[in-house]
C-alpha positions as CSV (number, residue, x, y, z in Angstrom):
1,M,-201.0,22.7,-182.7
2,K,-197.3,21.3,-181.5
3,Q,-197.1,21.1,-178.1
4,S,-194.0,22.8,-175.7
5,W,-191.8,20.8,-173.8
6,N,-193.7,21.6,-171.0
7,Q,-197.2,20.4,-171.9
8,S,-195.7,17.1,-173.3
9,S,-193.8,16.6,-169.9
10,M,-196.7,17.4,-168.0
11,K,-199.0,14.9,-169.6
12,H,-196.2,12.3,-169.6
13,E,-196.2,12.7,-165.8
14,N,-200.0,12.5,-165.4
15,K,-200.4,9.4,-167.5
16,R,-197.9,7.9,-165.2
17,L,-199.6,9.3,-162.2
18,V,-203.0,7.7,-163.7
19,L,-201.3,4.2,-164.4
20,Q,-199.8,4.2,-160.8
21,Q,-203.3,5.0,-159.2
22,I,-204.8,2.4,-161.1
23,I,-202.1,-0.6,-160.3
24,A,-202.6,0.7,-156.8
25,D,-206.5,0.7,-156.4
26,E,-207.7,-1.6,-159.3
27,P,-210.5,-2.2,-160.0
28,I,-211.5,1.6,-160.4
29,S,-213.6,3.8,-162.3
30,R,-212.4,7.0,-164.5
31,A,-214.5,9.1,-162.0
32,D,-213.1,7.9,-158.9
33,L,-209.6,7.9,-160.8
34,A,-209.9,11.6,-161.7
35,K,-210.8,12.3,-157.8
36,R,-208.1,10.4,-156.6
37,C,-205.8,12.0,-159.2
38,G,-206.8,15.3,-158.7
39,L,-207.1,15.7,-162.3
40,N,-210.8,16.7,-164.1
41,K,-212.9,13.8,-166.0
42,A,-211.7,14.7,-169.8
43,T,-208.1,14.4,-168.7
44,V,-208.4,11.5,-167.0
45,S,-210.7,9.9,-170.1
46,S,-207.9,10.7,-172.4
47,L,-205.3,9.6,-170.9
48,V,-206.9,5.9,-169.8
49,A,-207.7,5.6,-173.9
50,E,-203.9,6.3,-174.3
51,L,-203.3,3.5,-172.1
52,M,-205.5,1.1,-172.9
53,D,-204.3,1.7,-177.0
54,D,-201.0,0.9,-175.4
55,S,-202.2,-2.3,-173.9
56,L,-201.7,-1.4,-170.4
57,V,-204.9,-0.7,-168.7
58,K,-208.5,-2.9,-170.0
59,E,-212.1,-2.3,-168.7
60,A,-213.5,-5.4,-167.2
61,G,-216.8,-5.3,-165.1
62,I,-219.3,-3.0,-163.7
63,G,-219.2,-1.0,-160.3
64,E,-221.9,0.1,-158.3
65,S,-223.8,3.3,-159.4
66,S,-224.0,6.1,-156.6
67,G,-226.9,7.7,-158.8
68,G,-226.8,7.7,-162.8
69,R,-225.3,4.7,-165.1
70,R,-222.9,2.4,-163.1
71,P,-219.3,2.9,-164.0
72,V,-217.2,0.8,-166.1
73,L,-214.3,-0.4,-163.9
74,L,-210.5,-0.3,-165.0
75,Y,-208.0,-2.6,-164.5
76,F,-203.9,-3.2,-165.2
77,S,-203.4,-5.5,-167.5
78,R,-200.4,-7.3,-165.9
79,E,-200.2,-9.5,-168.7
80,A,-199.3,-6.8,-171.6
81,G,-195.6,-8.0,-170.9
82,Y,-193.3,-9.8,-169.4
83,A,-189.8,-9.4,-167.4
84,L,-187.1,-11.6,-167.4
85,G,-185.0,-11.2,-164.2
86,L,-181.6,-13.0,-163.5
87,N,-179.7,-13.0,-160.5
88,V,-175.8,-13.9,-160.9
89,E,-174.2,-15.8,-158.5
90,A,-170.4,-17.3,-158.3
91,A,-171.6,-21.2,-160.3
92,T,-175.1,-20.1,-161.2
93,V,-177.7,-17.7,-162.7
94,E,-181.0,-17.9,-161.8
95,A,-183.9,-16.9,-163.6
96,A,-187.6,-15.7,-163.1
97,L,-189.9,-14.5,-166.0
98,T,-192.3,-12.6,-164.3
99,D,-195.7,-10.8,-165.4
100,L,-195.7,-6.9,-165.1
101,K,-197.0,-7.2,-161.2
102,G,-194.5,-9.3,-160.4
103,T,-196.5,-12.7,-160.7
104,I,-194.0,-15.7,-161.5
105,I,-194.8,-17.5,-164.9
106,S,-191.9,-19.6,-164.8
107,Q,-188.3,-20.0,-162.7
108,E,-184.9,-21.7,-163.7
109,T,-181.5,-22.2,-162.7
110,F,-178.7,-22.5,-165.0
111,P,-175.4,-23.5,-164.0
112,A,-172.6,-21.0,-165.3
113,G,-170.0,-23.4,-165.2
114,D,-167.3,-20.7,-164.2
115,M,-167.0,-17.1,-162.9
116,A,-165.1,-16.0,-166.5
117,Y,-167.2,-13.0,-167.8
118,E,-167.6,-14.5,-171.3
119,S,-168.9,-17.8,-169.9
120,T,-171.4,-16.0,-167.9
121,L,-172.8,-13.8,-170.8
122,R,-173.6,-16.8,-172.6
123,T,-175.5,-18.6,-169.7
124,M,-177.7,-15.1,-169.5
125,E,-178.3,-15.7,-173.6
126,E,-179.1,-19.1,-172.8
127,A,-181.8,-18.0,-170.3
128,L,-183.4,-15.3,-172.2
129,D,-184.2,-18.1,-175.0
130,W,-185.3,-20.5,-172.4
131,A,-187.4,-17.2,-171.6
132,Q,-188.6,-16.8,-175.0
133,K,-189.9,-20.7,-175.4
134,V,-192.2,-20.2,-172.0
135,V,-193.3,-16.6,-172.4
136,P,-197.0,-16.5,-173.0
137,A,-198.0,-14.2,-176.2
138,S,-198.6,-10.7,-175.4
139,P,-198.8,-7.2,-176.7
140,H,-195.2,-6.4,-175.8
141,G,-193.4,-9.5,-175.0
142,I,-190.7,-9.5,-173.0
143,I,-190.3,-5.8,-172.3
144,G,-186.4,-6.1,-170.8
145,V,-184.0,-8.1,-168.9
146,G,-182.8,-7.1,-165.2
147,V,-179.8,-8.5,-163.9
148,A,-178.4,-8.5,-160.3
149,V,-175.1,-8.7,-159.4
150,P,-173.4,-9.0,-155.9
151,G,-170.8,-6.3,-156.5
152,I,-170.2,-2.1,-157.0
153,I,-172.3,-1.1,-160.3
154,D,-171.9,2.5,-161.8
155,R,-174.8,4.5,-163.2
156,S,-173.8,3.1,-166.6
157,G,-174.4,-0.4,-165.7
158,T,-170.9,-1.6,-165.5
159,V,-169.8,-3.6,-162.9
160,L,-166.7,-2.0,-161.3
161,N,-165.7,-4.6,-159.0
162,A,-167.3,-7.9,-157.8
163,P,-165.3,-9.3,-155.6
164,N,-166.6,-13.1,-155.5
165,L,-167.2,-13.4,-159.2
166,Q,-163.7,-11.7,-159.8
167,W,-165.1,-9.2,-162.2
168,R,-163.8,-5.6,-162.6
169,D,-165.1,-2.8,-165.3
170,R,-167.2,-4.9,-167.0
171,P,-169.5,-2.9,-169.4
172,L,-172.3,-5.7,-168.3
173,K,-175.6,-3.3,-169.5
174,H,-173.4,-2.8,-172.8
175,D,-172.6,-5.9,-173.3
176,L,-175.9,-7.4,-172.4
177,E,-178.1,-5.1,-174.6
178,D,-175.6,-5.9,-177.7
179,R,-176.3,-9.6,-177.4
180,L,-179.8,-9.6,-176.3
181,K,-181.4,-6.8,-178.4
182,L,-183.6,-5.7,-175.7
183,P,-183.8,-3.3,-173.1
184,V,-181.3,-4.3,-169.7
185,L,-181.0,-3.0,-166.2
186,I,-178.2,-3.8,-164.2
187,E,-178.8,-3.5,-160.2
188,N,-176.5,-4.6,-157.2
189,E,-178.2,-7.7,-155.9
190,A,-178.8,-6.6,-152.5
191,N,-180.5,-3.3,-153.5
192,A,-182.7,-5.8,-155.9
193,G,-183.9,-7.9,-153.4
194,A,-184.6,-4.6,-150.7
195,Y,-186.8,-3.5,-153.7
196,R,-189.1,-6.6,-153.9
197,E,-189.3,-6.8,-150.2
198,Y,-190.3,-3.1,-149.8
199,Q,-192.9,-3.5,-152.8
200,T,-194.4,-6.8,-151.2
201,R,-194.3,-6.4,-147.2
202,P,-197.4,-4.4,-146.2
203,D,-195.7,-3.3,-142.8
204,A,-192.8,-2.2,-144.3
205,D,-193.5,1.7,-143.7
206,E,-191.0,3.8,-145.8
207,S,-187.8,2.4,-144.8
208,L,-186.1,-1.0,-144.5
209,V,-182.7,-2.4,-144.7
210,Y,-182.0,-5.9,-146.8
211,I,-179.2,-8.1,-145.9
212,S,-178.0,-10.7,-148.4
213,I,-175.6,-13.2,-146.8
214,G,-174.3,-15.6,-149.5
215,T,-170.7,-15.8,-151.5
216,G,-170.4,-12.5,-149.9
217,I,-172.6,-10.3,-147.9
218,G,-174.4,-6.6,-149.2
219,A,-177.1,-4.4,-148.1
220,G,-180.0,-2.8,-149.9
221,I,-181.3,0.4,-148.3
222,V,-184.8,2.0,-148.8
223,L,-185.1,5.2,-147.2
224,N,-188.3,7.4,-147.3
225,G,-189.7,4.9,-150.1
226,S,-186.7,5.0,-152.7
227,L,-183.8,3.0,-153.0
228,Y,-180.4,4.5,-151.3
229,R,-177.8,4.2,-153.5
230,G,-175.5,6.7,-152.3
231,Q,-174.1,9.6,-154.0
232,S,-172.4,7.5,-156.6
233,G,-174.3,4.4,-156.2
234,Y,-172.1,2.2,-154.3
235,A,-174.2,2.3,-150.7
236,G,-174.7,-0.8,-149.0
237,E,-171.2,-2.8,-148.7
238,I,-172.1,-3.9,-145.3
239,G,-169.9,-7.1,-145.9
240,H,-166.7,-5.0,-145.9
241,M,-167.5,-3.1,-142.7
242,T,-164.1,-3.8,-140.6
243,L,-165.2,-6.0,-137.4
244,D,-161.2,-6.8,-136.4
245,F,-158.3,-4.7,-137.8
246,Q,-155.6,-7.2,-136.8
247,G,-158.4,-9.8,-138.7
248,P,-157.5,-12.0,-142.1
249,R,-157.2,-10.4,-145.2
250,C,-160.4,-10.1,-147.5
251,T,-160.5,-10.2,-151.1
252,C,-161.2,-6.5,-151.2
253,G,-157.8,-6.0,-149.8
254,N,-158.9,-5.0,-146.2
255,S,-158.7,-6.9,-143.0
256,G,-161.3,-8.3,-140.5
257,C,-164.5,-7.6,-142.8
258,L,-167.7,-8.9,-142.1
259,E,-167.7,-11.1,-144.9
260,L,-164.8,-13.2,-143.0
261,Y,-166.9,-13.9,-140.3
262,A,-170.4,-14.8,-141.4
263,S,-170.5,-15.2,-145.6
264,E,-171.0,-19.0,-146.8
265,P,-167.9,-19.6,-147.7
266,A,-165.9,-18.4,-144.4
267,L,-168.7,-20.4,-142.5
268,A,-167.7,-23.4,-144.4
269,E,-163.6,-23.0,-144.3
270,K,-163.8,-22.6,-140.7
271,A,-166.0,-25.9,-140.5
272,M,-163.5,-27.7,-142.5
273,G,-160.8,-26.1,-140.5
274,A,-162.1,-27.1,-137.2
275,G,-162.6,-31.1,-138.7
276,L,-166.5,-31.2,-138.9
277,E,-167.4,-34.5,-140.1
278,N,-168.5,-34.8,-143.7
279,C,-168.2,-31.0,-144.4
280,K,-166.9,-30.2,-147.6
281,D,-168.9,-26.9,-148.5
282,F,-171.7,-24.5,-147.0
283,D,-174.6,-27.2,-148.0
284,S,-173.3,-30.2,-145.6
285,L,-173.0,-27.2,-143.1
286,V,-176.3,-26.5,-143.1
287,N,-177.1,-30.5,-143.1
288,S,-175.0,-30.7,-139.9
289,A,-176.7,-27.9,-138.3
290,A,-180.2,-29.0,-139.0
291,N,-179.1,-32.6,-137.4
292,G,-178.0,-31.1,-134.3
293,H,-174.5,-31.5,-134.6
294,E,-172.8,-29.1,-131.9
295,L,-170.0,-27.9,-133.4
296,A,-172.2,-26.9,-136.7
297,L,-174.4,-25.3,-134.4
298,S,-171.5,-23.2,-132.6
299,L,-170.1,-22.0,-135.4
300,F,-173.3,-20.8,-137.0
301,T,-173.9,-19.1,-133.5
302,E,-170.5,-17.5,-133.5
303,A,-171.5,-16.1,-137.4
304,G,-174.8,-14.4,-135.9
305,R,-172.6,-12.9,-133.0
306,A,-170.5,-11.1,-136.0
307,L,-173.7,-10.2,-138.1
308,G,-175.6,-8.9,-135.1
309,S,-172.6,-6.2,-134.6
310,G,-173.2,-5.5,-138.8
311,V,-176.9,-5.2,-137.6
312,V,-176.3,-2.9,-135.3
313,S,-174.1,-0.5,-137.4
314,A,-177.0,-0.8,-140.0
315,I,-179.7,0.5,-137.4
316,H,-177.3,3.0,-135.8
317,A,-176.9,4.8,-139.4
318,Y,-180.2,3.9,-141.0
319,D,-182.7,4.7,-138.0
320,T,-185.0,1.7,-139.6
321,K,-186.9,-0.4,-137.9
322,H,-187.1,-2.9,-140.4
323,I,-183.8,-5.4,-140.8
324,I,-184.5,-8.1,-143.4
325,I,-181.8,-10.9,-143.5
326,A,-181.8,-13.8,-146.4
327,S,-179.6,-16.2,-145.3
328,R,-179.6,-20.0,-145.6
329,G,-178.3,-20.1,-142.6
330,G,-180.7,-17.8,-140.8
331,E,-182.5,-20.1,-138.7
332,W,-179.2,-21.2,-136.6
333,M,-178.2,-17.5,-136.6
334,K,-180.9,-15.5,-135.6
335,N,-180.6,-16.3,-131.8
336,A,-177.2,-15.0,-131.8
337,V,-178.3,-12.1,-134.3
338,R,-181.1,-10.9,-132.1
339,D,-179.1,-11.6,-128.6
340,T,-176.3,-9.0,-130.1
341,V,-178.7,-6.3,-131.2
342,R,-180.6,-6.4,-127.8
343,A,-177.3,-6.2,-126.1
344,K,-175.4,-3.4,-128.1
345,A,-177.9,-1.5,-130.0
346,L,-178.5,1.9,-128.3
347,P,-182.3,1.5,-126.7
348,H,-184.5,3.8,-128.6
349,Y,-183.2,2.2,-131.7
350,R,-183.9,-1.5,-130.7
351,D,-187.4,-0.7,-129.4
352,D,-190.0,-2.1,-131.4
353,L,-187.5,-3.1,-134.3
354,D,-188.8,-5.4,-136.8
355,L,-186.1,-8.6,-137.6
356,V,-186.8,-10.6,-140.1
357,F,-185.1,-13.9,-141.5
358,L,-186.4,-14.5,-145.1
359,D,-187.1,-17.8,-146.6
360,T,-184.2,-17.9,-149.0
361,R,-185.7,-20.4,-151.4
362,L,-187.7,-17.6,-152.9
363,P,-185.5,-15.7,-155.9
364,V,-186.0,-12.6,-154.5
365,A,-183.1,-10.8,-156.3
366,S,-184.3,-12.0,-159.9
367,L,-188.4,-10.9,-158.7
368,G,-186.4,-7.3,-157.6
369,V,-184.5,-7.0,-161.0
370,S,-187.9,-7.9,-162.9
371,G,-189.9,-5.5,-160.8
372,L,-187.2,-2.7,-161.7
373,M,-187.3,-3.6,-165.2
374,V,-191.2,-3.3,-165.3
375,D,-190.9,0.3,-163.3
376,E,-188.7,1.4,-166.0
377,F,-190.8,0.4,-168.8
378,L,-193.9,1.9,-167.2
379,K,-192.4,5.1,-166.9
380,G,-191.9,5.5,-170.7
381,R,-189.9,3.8,-173.1
382,K,-187.9,6.5,-174.0
383,G,-184.4,5.5,-174.7
384,F,-185.0,2.1,-174.9
385,E,-185.5,2.6,-178.6
386,K,-181.8,2.4,-179.7
387,A,-181.5,-1.0,-177.6
388,K,-183.9,-2.7,-179.5
389,E,-182.5,-2.2,-183.0
């Protein structure tokens, strides 16, 4: 008998629930799975059989008996497929190939040559060619490509504005799916980082703000366990928060934006303007600070005060106890940031605040979009068939 739409939808949701529970609690028996999902044993056994047919769940090992036959334990088949995460920066495309639980299989950085859109598309094709050579054999192969971009992205995957890449109105999802012949997901770089941190930090509770500092400054926001994108999907542009109405002109067209005081290019420009010896870019500024150069340290302190003001606004706006900052200069900014937060945040907001400076050697944004791509895959591959043709 043909299933009604409601029956089909309920079955699909129940299958998602069962798979999520296996991922969260593996190894787990069918009986325990039924109890935790609130479903009867026959329904769970049927759904598990379908998941095993799809190579997403496997049996491995025997559990302890509570009376009667010892149960067979179920595991998530993390090696059933792989996702490619790409993080687009001004001069490079950072790539991370992961299994379905986010473990890095291989990673690589590809020089983009320039920021031109077509050039970057070719670099991303090169990254997929690399991934296809190193990916292990699996039932589902590479299930899709997630791409993190430092800019404003609409729900169709079009990059509306990425000032630091000089991109406007670029249909990135459409163009990449046409070239790569795989499902593609486009996400703001800071949102991708926030998602990764939320998924991997045991102390993240239900909300956090992730601030990414590089060529620009952006924030990814997790509220009540979900990425917060705002009404139109553009939330988190903290780098264009105005600190000084009379300040210098920003690439966005406004004046006195936070990016002009705490981003990597802004700091490098200030260092060169101040005559810092042997300073030609942000990397050399970091080296000077690491060697204890007083001018370099003072520039990071000044930037930390500006960043601290941005953090205070984020705390007041989102009422979160977790602020995570990803910056290559975090080591020399953190004291100024913390001092500013203590001085300016309202008392009940700063109590028990968890302010963390992240190790930026990890490819957080690439891992974040890889994880988001896996989420889309596991929700059901409806809507992806056309992209695969």
